[in-house]
C-alpha positions as CSV (number, residue, x, y, z in Angstrom):
1,M,8.2,14.0,-26.0
2,I,8.3,15.2,-29.6
3,G,5.2,16.9,-30.8
4,L,3.1,16.4,-27.6
5,E,2.5,18.8,-24.8
6,A,2.9,17.4,-21.4
7,S,-0.7,18.4,-20.5
8,S,-2.2,16.4,-23.4
9,Y,-0.2,13.2,-22.9
10,T,-1.3,10.5,-20.5
11,S,1.1,7.8,-19.7
12,R,-0.2,4.2,-19.8
13,M,3.1,2.7,-18.7
14,V,2.9,0.4,-15.7
15,V,6.0,-1.0,-14.0
16,G,5.7,-4.1,-11.8
17,S,8.2,-5.3,-9.3
18,L,8.4,-8.5,-7.3
19,Q,10.8,-9.2,-4.5
20,L,11.2,-12.9,-3.6
21,T,13.1,-14.0,-0.5
22,L,14.3,-17.6,-0.7
23,H,15.8,-19.9,1.8
24,L,18.4,-22.4,0.4
25,P,18.8,-25.0,3.1
26,L,21.1,-27.3,1.1
27,S,23.5,-24.5,0.2
28,H,26.8,-24.6,2.2
29,S,28.8,-22.2,0.1
30,L,28.4,-19.1,-2.0
31,K,29.4,-21.2,-5.1
32,A,26.4,-23.6,-4.4
33,K,24.1,-20.6,-3.8
34,R,25.2,-19.0,-7.1
35,Q,24.4,-22.3,-9.0
36,V,20.9,-22.4,-7.6
37,V,20.2,-18.7,-8.1
38,G,21.8,-18.6,-11.5
39,S,19.6,-21.5,-12.7
40,L,16.5,-20.1,-11.2
41,T,17.0,-16.6,-12.7
42,A,17.7,-18.0,-16.1
43,R,14.6,-20.1,-16.0
44,L,12.5,-17.1,-14.9
45,R,13.8,-15.0,-17.8
46,R,13.1,-17.8,-20.3
47,A,9.7,-18.8,-19.0
48,F,8.2,-15.4,-18.3
49,N,10.2,-12.8,-20.3
50,V,10.9,-10.7,-17.2
51,A,14.0,-8.9,-15.9
52,V,15.6,-10.8,-13.0
53,A,18.5,-10.1,-10.7
54,E,19.8,-11.1,-7.2
55,V,19.3,-7.9,-5.3
56,D,20.2,-8.5,-1.6
57,Q,21.8,-11.0,0.8
58,L,24.7,-11.5,-1.7
59,D,27.1,-12.8,0.9
60,S,24.6,-15.1,2.7
61,W,25.0,-18.8,1.8
62,Q,21.4,-19.8,2.5
63,L,19.4,-16.7,1.8
64,A,18.7,-15.1,-1.6
65,V,16.6,-12.1,-2.5
66,I,15.6,-12.0,-6.1
67,G,14.1,-9.0,-7.9
68,V,11.8,-9.4,-10.8
69,S,10.3,-6.6,-12.9
70,C,8.0,-6.2,-15.9
71,V,6.6,-3.3,-17.9
72,S,3.1,-3.2,-19.3
73,N,0.3,-0.9,-20.3
74,D,-2.2,-2.6,-18.1
75,R,-2.0,-2.8,-14.3
76,K,-3.9,-6.1,-14.1
77,V,-1.6,-7.8,-16.6
78,A,1.5,-6.8,-14.7
79,D,0.1,-7.9,-11.4
80,R,-1.1,-11.2,-12.8
81,L,2.3,-11.9,-14.5
82,L,4.2,-11.2,-11.3
83,Q,1.8,-13.4,-9.3
84,Q,2.3,-16.2,-11.8
85,V,6.1,-15.8,-11.3
86,A,5.7,-16.0,-7.5
87,D,3.4,-19.0,-7.7
88,W,5.9,-20.8,-10.1
89,V,8.8,-20.1,-7.8
90,A,6.8,-21.3,-4.8
91,E,6.1,-24.6,-6.6
92,D,9.5,-25.1,-8.2
93,A,12.0,-22.7,-6.7
94,G,15.4,-24.0,-7.7
95,G,14.2,-27.4,-8.5
96,G,13.4,-28.0,-4.8
97,E,16.7,-26.5,-3.6
98,A,15.0,-23.3,-2.5
99,I,12.0,-22.4,-0.4
100,L,10.1,-19.2,-1.0
101,T,9.7,-17.5,2.4
102,R,8.4,-14.1,1.3
103,Q,7.0,-12.3,-1.7
104,D,6.2,-8.6,-2.2
105,I,4.5,-7.3,-5.4
106,E,4.3,-3.6,-6.2
107,V,2.7,-2.2,-9.4
108,I,3.0,1.5,-10.2
109,S,1.8,3.8,-13.0
110,V,4.6,5.9,-14.4
């Protein structure tokens, strides 16, 4: 940091992460899964201005793990945003083609 000593600087950056596990019962191929996941991740980016990626179970046809992250200067704001994302996915995950089976939120100060 230019011009600031480490001892006089207090970070106010908060990073929030959300891991969503989805079951895709109608998916019978990786191509079908990619269509649902691609649509869902694009809508999340557009609606909530968050970073989104498929992070696990890449070779599973009917299971998807999506990671969502945000950066804020307020812990409550980051937590509330990620909870809104999780609620939205639970209500409309993949236009009804996906079922939210698990969500994990973690917010840390950096």
